[in-house]
VODOGU-919963 format. One record per atom (N, C-alpha, C): atom name; residue in three letters; x, y, z. Coordinates in steps of 0.02 Angstrom, whole numbers, plus 50000, padded with zeros to 5 digits. Example, Ala and Ser with C-alpha at 12.3 -4.5 7.8 and 13.67 -1.06 7.14 Angstrom:
BEGIN
N | Ala | 50660 | 49716 | 50390
CA | Ala | 50615 | 49775 | 50390
C | Ala | 50660 | 49835 | 50390
N | Ser | 50642 | 49888 | 50354
CA | Ser | 50684 | 49947 | 50357
C | Ser | 50645 | 50002 | 50394
***
This chain:
BEGIN
N | Met | 53143 | 47114 | 55365
CA | Met | 53111 | 47137 | 55430
C | Met | 53132 | 47192 | 55466
N | Ser | 53080 | 47252 | 55486
CA | Ser | 53097 | 47304 | 55506
C | Ser | 53118 | 47290 | 55581
N | Asn | 53176 | 47341 | 55609
CA | Asn | 53204 | 47336 | 55678
C | Asn | 53162 | 47392 | 55728
N | Lys | 53106 | 47422 | 55693
CA | Lys | 53081 | 47461 | 55734
C | Lys | 53001 | 47440 | 55725
N | Ile | 52962 | 47466 | 55789
CA | Ile | 52893 | 47457 | 55773
C | Ile | 52845 | 47522 | 55781
N | Phe | 52800 | 47526 | 55736
CA | Phe | 52759 | 47596 | 55741
C | Phe | 52715 | 47582 | 55796
N | Val | 52711 | 47643 | 55833
CA | Val | 52666 | 47659 | 55899
C | Val | 52634 | 47707 | 55881
N | Glu | 52575 | 47704 | 55939
CA | Glu | 52532 | 47780 | 55930
C | Glu | 52530 | 47795 | 56007
N | Val | 52523 | 47873 | 56029
CA | Val | 52512 | 47879 | 56102
C | Val | 52443 | 47850 | 56114
N | Ser | 52440 | 47813 | 56160
CA | Ser | 52371 | 47776 | 56177
C | Ser | 52341 | 47812 | 56235
N | Ser | 52370 | 47836 | 56286
CA | Ser | 52352 | 47887 | 56333
C | Ser | 52410 | 47899 | 56383
N | Ile | 52397 | 47947 | 56420
CA | Ile | 52423 | 47963 | 56480
C | Ile | 52397 | 47945 | 56553
N | Arg | 52421 | 47909 | 56586
CA | Arg | 52378 | 47891 | 56653
C | Arg | 52432 | 47916 | 56720
N | Leu | 52401 | 47910 | 56762
CA | Leu | 52444 | 47923 | 56827
C | Leu | 52457 | 47867 | 56860
N | Glu | 52513 | 47843 | 56883
CA | Glu | 52538 | 47796 | 56925
C | Glu | 52494 | 47806 | 56990
N | Glu | 52459 | 47776 | 57022
CA | Glu | 52419 | 47776 | 57085
C | Glu | 52457 | 47808 | 57135
N | Glu | 52502 | 47770 | 57145
CA | Glu | 52540 | 47792 | 57221
C | Glu | 52565 | 47849 | 57226
N | Thr | 52598 | 47862 | 57162
CA | Thr | 52644 | 47922 | 57164
C | Thr | 52633 | 47991 | 57119
N | Glu | 52580 | 47965 | 57088
CA | Glu | 52546 | 48015 | 57040
C | Glu | 52581 | 48037 | 56989
N | Thr | 52626 | 48000 | 56975
CA | Thr | 52687 | 48019 | 56908
C | Thr | 52642 | 47997 | 56843
N | Pro | 52642 | 48044 | 56799
CA | Pro | 52624 | 48027 | 56737
C | Pro | 52649 | 47966 | 56703
N | Ile | 52624 | 47919 | 56670
CA | Ile | 52647 | 47875 | 56629
C | Ile | 52608 | 47869 | 56548
N | Met | 52657 | 47874 | 56514
CA | Met | 52625 | 47882 | 56437
C | Met | 52646 | 47812 | 56421
N | Leu | 52586 | 47794 | 56372
CA | Leu | 52568 | 47721 | 56347
C | Leu | 52579 | 47722 | 56269
N | Leu | 52631 | 47697 | 56252
CA | Leu | 52634 | 47690 | 56185
C | Leu | 52615 | 47624 | 56152
N | Gln | 52565 | 47614 | 56130
CA | Gln | 52517 | 47564 | 56096
C | Gln | 52536 | 47530 | 56023
N | Lys | 52555 | 47483 | 56005
CA | Lys | 52567 | 47453 | 55948
C | Lys | 52480 | 47439 | 55920
N | Pro | 52475 | 47468 | 55872
CA | Pro | 52414 | 47470 | 55842
C | Pro | 52374 | 47396 | 55823
N | Asn | 52318 | 47399 | 55845
CA | Asn | 52277 | 47332 | 55835
C | Asn | 52300 | 47281 | 55887
N | Thr | 52333 | 47289 | 55943
CA | Thr | 52354 | 47243 | 56000
C | Thr | 52335 | 47282 | 56054
N | Asn | 52348 | 47229 | 56111
CA | Asn | 52350 | 47267 | 56183
C | Asn | 52415 | 47273 | 56212
N | Lys | 52459 | 47279 | 56167
CA | Lys | 52527 | 47295 | 56197
C | Lys | 52546 | 47358 | 56204
N | Val | 52573 | 47373 | 56258
CA | Val | 52588 | 47457 | 56271
C | Val | 52652 | 47455 | 56294
N | Leu | 52700 | 47496 | 56284
CA | Leu | 52761 | 47518 | 56308
C | Leu | 52748 | 47584 | 56365
N | Pro | 52748 | 47572 | 56425
CA | Pro | 52734 | 47625 | 56477
C | Pro | 52807 | 47660 | 56483
N | Ile | 52804 | 47722 | 56485
CA | Ile | 52858 | 47755 | 56494
C | Ile | 52833 | 47818 | 56536
N | Trp | 52882 | 47825 | 56592
CA | Trp | 52849 | 47869 | 56657
C | Trp | 52890 | 47939 | 56636
N | Ile | 52844 | 47982 | 56646
CA | Ile | 52867 | 48056 | 56599
C | Ile | 52853 | 48109 | 56657
N | Gly | 52898 | 48176 | 56652
CA | Gly | 52868 | 48242 | 56690
C | Gly | 52792 | 48264 | 56682
N | Thr | 52782 | 48297 | 56729
CA | Thr | 52704 | 48330 | 56720
C | Thr | 52692 | 48375 | 56664
N | Ile | 52760 | 48410 | 56672
CA | Ile | 52764 | 48465 | 56604
C | Ile | 52751 | 48432 | 56537
N | Glu | 52801 | 48379 | 56547
CA | Glu | 52782 | 48352 | 56470
C | Glu | 52724 | 48319 | 56455
N | Ala | 52693 | 48266 | 56511
CA | Ala | 52631 | 48260 | 56499
C | Ala | 52577 | 48302 | 56485
N | Val | 52580 | 48352 | 56521
CA | Val | 52538 | 48412 | 56495
C | Val | 52544 | 48431 | 56417
N | Ser | 52606 | 48446 | 56398
CA | Ser | 52618 | 48465 | 56333
C | Ser | 52594 | 48414 | 56280
N | Ile | 52600 | 48351 | 56302
CA | Ile | 52578 | 48286 | 56240
C | Ile | 52500 | 48286 | 56258
N | Ala | 52473 | 48290 | 56317
CA | Ala | 52393 | 48320 | 56312
C | Ala | 52368 | 48347 | 56268
N | Tyr | 52417 | 48419 | 56273
CA | Tyr | 52378 | 48480 | 56241
C | Tyr | 52395 | 48461 | 56155
N | Ala | 52443 | 48429 | 56139
CA | Ala | 52446 | 48418 | 56066
C | Ala | 52399 | 48363 | 56043
N | Gln | 52388 | 48312 | 56087
CA | Gln | 52337 | 48272 | 56052
C | Gln | 52264 | 48288 | 56063
N | Glu | 52251 | 48353 | 56095
CA | Glu | 52176 | 48386 | 56096
C | Glu | 52181 | 48430 | 56048
N | Gly | 52232 | 48459 | 56009
CA | Gly | 52248 | 48497 | 55971
C | Gly | 52239 | 48578 | 56002
N | Phe | 52262 | 48582 | 56060
CA | Phe | 52254 | 48650 | 56093
C | Phe | 52321 | 48685 | 56085
N | Val | 52303 | 48742 | 56071
CA | Val | 52357 | 48792 | 56055
C | Val | 52350 | 48849 | 56097
N | His | 52411 | 48864 | 56134
CA | His | 52425 | 48923 | 56173
C | His | 52430 | 48990 | 56137
N | Pro | 52403 | 49024 | 56155
CA | Pro | 52406 | 49110 | 56136
C | Pro | 52484 | 49120 | 56117
N | Arg | 52531 | 49102 | 56172
CA | Arg | 52601 | 49108 | 56164
C | Arg | 52626 | 49053 | 56170
N | Pro | 52679 | 49036 | 56108
CA | Pro | 52702 | 48969 | 56106
C | Pro | 52747 | 48930 | 56170
N | Gln | 52737 | 48873 | 56182
CA | Gln | 52746 | 48841 | 56237
C | Gln | 52827 | 48812 | 56211
N | Thr | 52857 | 48783 | 56244
CA | Thr | 52927 | 48755 | 56237
C | Thr | 52928 | 48710 | 56163
N | His | 52890 | 48649 | 56170
CA | His | 52881 | 48609 | 56116
C | His | 52848 | 48651 | 56055
N | Asp | 52799 | 48706 | 56052
CA | Asp | 52788 | 48752 | 56010
C | Asp | 52837 | 48791 | 55981
N | Leu | 52887 | 48808 | 56024
CA | Leu | 52935 | 48862 | 56005
C | Leu | 52987 | 48808 | 55953
N | Leu | 53024 | 48755 | 55994
CA | Leu | 53052 | 48710 | 55963
C | Leu | 53026 | 48696 | 55888
N | Leu | 52965 | 48687 | 55885
CA | Leu | 52941 | 48664 | 55806
C | Leu | 52949 | 48732 | 55766
N | Asn | 52925 | 48783 | 55804
CA | Asn | 52933 | 48857 | 55746
C | Asn | 53011 | 48860 | 55729
N | Ile | 53054 | 48834 | 55774
CA | Ile | 53133 | 48843 | 55764
C | Ile | 53150 | 48807 | 55692
N | Ile | 53123 | 48734 | 55699
CA | Ile | 53141 | 48687 | 55653
C | Ile | 53101 | 48721 | 55583
N | Asp | 53029 | 48730 | 55603
CA | Asp | 52996 | 48745 | 55520
C | Asp | 53042 | 48821 | 55503
N | Ser | 53057 | 48869 | 55527
CA | Ser | 53100 | 48932 | 55525
C | Ser | 53167 | 48910 | 55480
N | Leu | 53179 | 48850 | 55490
CA | Leu | 53238 | 48834 | 55460
C | Leu | 53233 | 48787 | 55411
N | Asn | 53173 | 48791 | 55388
CA | Asn | 53162 | 48747 | 55324
C | Asn | 53162 | 48655 | 55338
N | Ala | 53161 | 48638 | 55398
CA | Ala | 53179 | 48569 | 55408
C | Ala | 53112 | 48550 | 55423
N | Lys | 53096 | 48485 | 55435
CA | Lys | 53041 | 48446 | 55446
C | Lys | 53063 | 48379 | 55491
N | Ile | 53026 | 48372 | 55530
CA | Ile | 53042 | 48313 | 55582
C | Ile | 52994 | 48249 | 55532
N | Leu | 53035 | 48203 | 55532
CA | Leu | 53024 | 48141 | 55482
C | Leu | 53003 | 48085 | 55525
N | Glu | 53025 | 48082 | 55580
CA | Glu | 52996 | 48029 | 55629
C | Glu | 53040 | 48046 | 55686
N | Val | 53002 | 48003 | 55752
CA | Val | 53042 | 47987 | 55820
C | Val | 53044 | 47924 | 55834
N | Ser | 53087 | 47904 | 55864
CA | Ser | 53116 | 47835 | 55873
C | Ser | 53132 | 47820 | 55959
N | Ile | 53093 | 47779 | 55993
CA | Ile | 53142 | 47766 | 56059
C | Ile | 53178 | 47711 | 56041
N | Thr | 53243 | 47719 | 56060
CA | Thr | 53302 | 47685 | 56031
C | Thr | 53331 | 47636 | 56089
N | Asp | 53316 | 47642 | 56159
CA | Asp | 53365 | 47619 | 56190
C | Asp | 53338 | 47628 | 56266
N | Ile | 53354 | 47581 | 56309
CA | Ile | 53344 | 47588 | 56382
C | Ile | 53410 | 47561 | 56421
N | His | 53434 | 47604 | 56470
CA | His | 53460 | 47594 | 56517
C | His | 53460 | 47609 | 56571
N | Asp | 53445 | 47565 | 56641
CA | Asp | 53432 | 47583 | 56703
C | Asp | 53362 | 47612 | 56704
N | Lys | 53325 | 47586 | 56662
CA | Lys | 53248 | 47605 | 56672
C | Lys | 53241 | 47676 | 56642
N | Thr | 53292 | 47708 | 56619
CA | Thr | 53278 | 47769 | 56578
C | Thr | 53282 | 47750 | 56504
N | Tyr | 53229 | 47772 | 56464
CA | Tyr | 53228 | 47772 | 56389
C | Tyr | 53260 | 47823 | 56360
N | Phe | 53285 | 47803 | 56284
CA | Phe | 53321 | 47869 | 56250
C | Phe | 53284 | 47853 | 56183
N | Ala | 53280 | 47916 | 56158
CA | Ala | 53262 | 47926 | 56101
C | Ala | 53287 | 47966 | 56049
N | Glu | 53271 | 47976 | 55979
CA | Glu | 53299 | 48007 | 55930
C | Glu | 53252 | 48045 | 55887
N | Ile | 53267 | 48103 | 55869
CA | Ile | 53219 | 48144 | 55816
C | Ile | 53243 | 48150 | 55763
N | Lys | 53222 | 48125 | 55700
CA | Lys | 53265 | 48119 | 55641
C | Lys | 53235 | 48181 | 55587
N | Leu | 53273 | 48217 | 55585
CA | Leu | 53238 | 48289 | 55540
C | Leu | 53273 | 48275 | 55468
N | Ser | 53229 | 48310 | 55423
CA | Ser | 53259 | 48330 | 55360
C | Ser | 53268 | 48399 | 55349
N | Thr | 53334 | 48400 | 55330
CA | Thr | 53366 | 48483 | 55321
C | Thr | 53385 | 48489 | 55255
N | His | 53402 | 48550 | 55235
CA | His | 53426 | 48553 | 55166
C | His | 53489 | 48541 | 55162
N | Glu | 53521 | 48521 | 55216
CA | Glu | 53595 | 48488 | 55200
C | Glu | 53587 | 48401 | 55211
N | Gly | 53522 | 48369 | 55219
CA | Gly | 53518 | 48314 | 55226
C | Gly | 53479 | 48284 | 55300
N | Glu | 53476 | 48216 | 55303
CA | Glu | 53455 | 48199 | 55364
C | Glu | 53491 | 48213 | 55424
N | Leu | 53458 | 48240 | 55479
CA | Leu | 53505 | 48260 | 55546
C | Leu | 53466 | 48202 | 55595
N | Thr | 53501 | 48181 | 55633
CA | Thr | 53464 | 48146 | 55701
C | Thr | 53499 | 48177 | 55759
N | Leu | 53444 | 48188 | 55797
CA | Leu | 53461 | 48221 | 55873
C | Leu | 53447 | 48174 | 55927
N | Ser | 53482 | 48168 | 55976
CA | Ser | 53465 | 48129 | 56036
C | Ser | 53396 | 48184 | 56087
N | Ser | 53361 | 48133 | 56115
CA | Ser | 53298 | 48161 | 56152
C | Ser | 53280 | 48135 | 56198
N | Arg | 53248 | 48168 | 56243
CA | Arg | 53215 | 48124 | 56303
C | Arg | 53139 | 48089 | 56255
N | Pro | 53116 | 48043 | 56263
CA | Pro | 53064 | 48020 | 56231
C | Pro | 52997 | 48057 | 56236
N | Ser | 52988 | 48096 | 56302
CA | Ser | 52929 | 48134 | 56307
C | Ser | 52930 | 48194 | 56273
N | Asp | 53000 | 48220 | 56263
CA | Asp | 53011 | 48292 | 56208
C | Asp | 53011 | 48273 | 56135
N | Ala | 53027 | 48198 | 56121
CA | Ala | 53023 | 48193 | 56045
C | Ala | 52947 | 48174 | 56028
N | Ile | 52915 | 48146 | 56073
CA | Ile | 52840 | 48130 | 56063
C | Ile | 52795 | 48194 | 56062
N | Ala | 52814 | 48231 | 56102
CA | Ala | 52775 | 48299 | 56108
C | Ala | 52795 | 48332 | 56037
N | Leu | 52841 | 48341 | 56020
CA | Leu | 52867 | 48375 | 55948
C | Leu | 52820 | 48320 | 55890
N | Ala | 52825 | 48267 | 55892
CA | Ala | 52801 | 48212 | 55851
C | Ala | 52718 | 48232 | 55837
N | Leu | 52697 | 48235 | 55898
CA | Leu | 52612 | 48244 | 55896
C | Leu | 52599 | 48310 | 55864
N | Arg | 52638 | 48377 | 55874
CA | Arg | 52631 | 48428 | 55829
C | Arg | 52651 | 48438 | 55780
N | Ser | 52684 | 48387 | 55750
CA | Ser | 52710 | 48389 | 55681
C | Ser | 52684 | 48332 | 55634
N | Ser | 52652 | 48301 | 55656
CA | Ser | 52617 | 48230 | 55637
C | Ser | 52668 | 48181 | 55613
N | Ala | 52724 | 48180 | 55636
CA | Ala | 52778 | 48137 | 55632
C | Ala | 52754 | 48060 | 55657
N | Glu | 52789 | 48021 | 55631
CA | Glu | 52771 | 47946 | 55664
C | Glu | 52823 | 47949 | 55721
N | Ile | 52784 | 47887 | 55740
CA | Ile | 52820 | 47873 | 55811
C | Ile | 52838 | 47791 | 55816
N | Tyr | 52908 | 47769 | 55830
CA | Tyr | 52921 | 47710 | 55826
C | Tyr | 52955 | 47691 | 55892
N | Val | 52971 | 47630 | 55896
CA | Val | 53007 | 47603 | 55960
C | Val | 53047 | 47542 | 55920
N | Asp | 53121 | 47544 | 55955
CA | Asp | 53154 | 47491 | 55927
C | Asp | 53125 | 47430 | 55948
N | Asn | 53123 | 47373 | 55905
CA | Asn | 53095 | 47310 | 55907
C | Asn | 53109 | 47284 | 55967
N | Ala | 53182 | 47274 | 55995
CA | Ala | 53211 | 47242 | 56054
C | Ala | 53172 | 47285 | 56110
N | Val | 53178 | 47332 | 56100
CA | Val | 53149 | 47376 | 56174
C | Val | 53076 | 47367 | 56187
N | Phe | 53047 | 47375 | 56131
CA | Phe | 52966 | 47358 | 56131
C | Phe | 52954 | 47288 | 56163
N | Asn | 52984 | 47236 | 56138
CA | Asn | 52966 | 47171 | 56153
C | Asn | 52999 | 47153 | 56212
N | Asn | 53049 | 47193 | 56233
CA | Asn | 53081 | 47163 | 56307
C | Asn | 53042 | 47198 | 56368
N | Asn | 53002 | 47254 | 56334
CA | Asn | 52979 | 47296 | 56402
C | Asn | 52912 | 47317 | 56383
N | Tyr | 52859 | 47284 | 56342
CA | Tyr | 52797 | 47305 | 56340
C | Tyr | 52757 | 47260 | 56387
N | Ile | 52689 | 47282 | 56410
CA | Ile | 52656 | 47259 | 56450
C | Ile | 52574 | 47235 | 56394
N | Glu | 52521 | 47210 | 56425
CA | Glu | 52468 | 47203 | 56388
C | Glu | 52417 | 47231 | 56434
N | Ile | 52367 | 47274 | 56405
CA | Ile | 52323 | 47308 | 56443
C | Ile | 52268 | 47282 | 56411
N | Tyr | 52215 | 47261 | 56441
CA | Tyr | 52139 | 47246 | 56413
C | Tyr | 52084 | 47302 | 56450
N | Asp | 52054 | 47312 | 56406
CA | Asp | 51994 | 47359 | 56431
C | Asp | 51947 | 47302 | 56464
N | Glu | 51932 | 47316 | 56513
CA | Glu | 51895 | 47266 | 56538
C | Glu | 51825 | 47254 | 56524
N | Asp | 51785 | 47328 | 56531
CA | Asp | 51728 | 47317 | 56486
C | Asp | 51718 | 47310 | 56425
N | Lys | 51765 | 47311 | 56375
CA | Lys | 51767 | 47294 | 56306
C | Lys | 51765 | 47203 | 56307
N | Val | 51805 | 47184 | 56351
CA | Val | 51816 | 47107 | 56360
C | Val | 51740 | 47085 | 56380
N | Asp | 51720 | 47109 | 56440
CA | Asp | 51659 | 47088 | 56460
C | Asp | 51595 | 47084 | 56418
N | Ile | 51598 | 47142 | 56362
CA | Ile | 51552 | 47145 | 56314
C | Ile | 51567 | 47091 | 56259
N | Glu | 51626 | 47086 | 56241
CA | Glu | 51652 | 47027 | 56176
C | Glu | 51630 | 46963 | 56214
N | Glu | 51654 | 46946 | 56280
CA | Glu | 51627 | 46873 | 56310
C | Glu | 51564 | 46884 | 56304
N | Phe | 51509 | 46920 | 56326
CA | Phe | 51445 | 46914 | 56330
C | Phe | 51418 | 46895 | 56267
N | Thr | 51434 | 46944 | 56213
CA | Thr | 51423 | 46948 | 56152
C | Thr | 51429 | 46862 | 56131
N | Gln | 51489 | 46842 | 56132
CA | Gln | 51507 | 46773 | 56121
C | Gln | 51481 | 46726 | 56152
N | Phe | 51440 | 46731 | 56215
CA | Phe | 51398 | 46683 | 56251
C | Phe | 51331 | 46683 | 56217
N | Ile | 51309 | 46750 | 56197
CA | Ile | 51230 | 46759 | 56173
C | Ile | 51244 | 46715 | 56111
N | Asn | 51281 | 46722 | 56057
CA | Asn | 51286 | 46701 | 55995
C | Asn | 51290 | 46630 | 55999
N | Asn | 51322 | 46597 | 56041
CA | Asn | 51328 | 46529 | 56051
C | Asn | 51286 | 46479 | 56102
N | Val | 51254 | 46535 | 56137
CA | Val | 51200 | 46494 | 56181
C | Val | 51143 | 46459 | 56139
N | Ser | 51123 | 46399 | 56174
CA | Ser | 51056 | 46374 | 56136
C | Ser | 51015 | 46350 | 56200
N | Pro | 50963 | 46340 | 56182
CA | Pro | 50910 | 46319 | 56243
C | Pro | 50933 | 46249 | 56275
N | Glu | 50960 | 46202 | 56234
CA | Glu | 50984 | 46150 | 56287
C | Glu | 51033 | 46154 | 56334
N | Asp | 51070 | 46228 | 56328
CA | Asp | 51128 | 46240 | 56377
C | Asp | 51089 | 46253 | 56443
N | Phe | 51030 | 46257 | 56454
CA | Phe | 50977 | 46283 | 56518
C | Phe | 50940 | 46222 | 56542
N | Ser | 50944 | 46170 | 56509
CA | Ser | 50895 | 46112 | 56517
C | Ser | 50949 | 46066 | 56563
***
C-alpha cells in the first residue's frame, strides 16, 4: 500500500474573513480536499499555470523551471510531506544526470512548478487523512437528489 495519495488542484478560494487564498488539493473521485492557506503571489502563479497563461517575461516559477530544464533535469513529482504547527512542508523530486534529487519546498511553490511541468502531486497518506475536509457542491447534490426522487417516485406516493 502506498504511503502517499495522488491529488489534483481543485481550486483556489478566498477565506471570507481575511481574504487569504486557500488552495484545495482534491483526492480524485471523492469530496475530500486538503485545504492549504497560501500567499497571494503563489495563488496567482498557480492560477496562471492552471489557465496556461504565459507571461512575456518569465515569472519566478517560470524562471525556476527554465533553470531546471537548462540543467537537463526534470521534475518527477511533488509531495506534501508533513505538517507542523499548521504549516505544511513539501518536497520536489527531480531527475538529474547524476540521479534523483529531492529538494525541500513550500507546498505552494512545489505545486506551481508541478502544474507548469505536468508533474504529479501527492500528499503523505497520514497528512491527508488527518487534515482533509469534505466539500460538497450543493447544486450537484440537489440535482442528484432530485433525479433520484424523480426516478423512484410513483403515483401512489401522492395519494
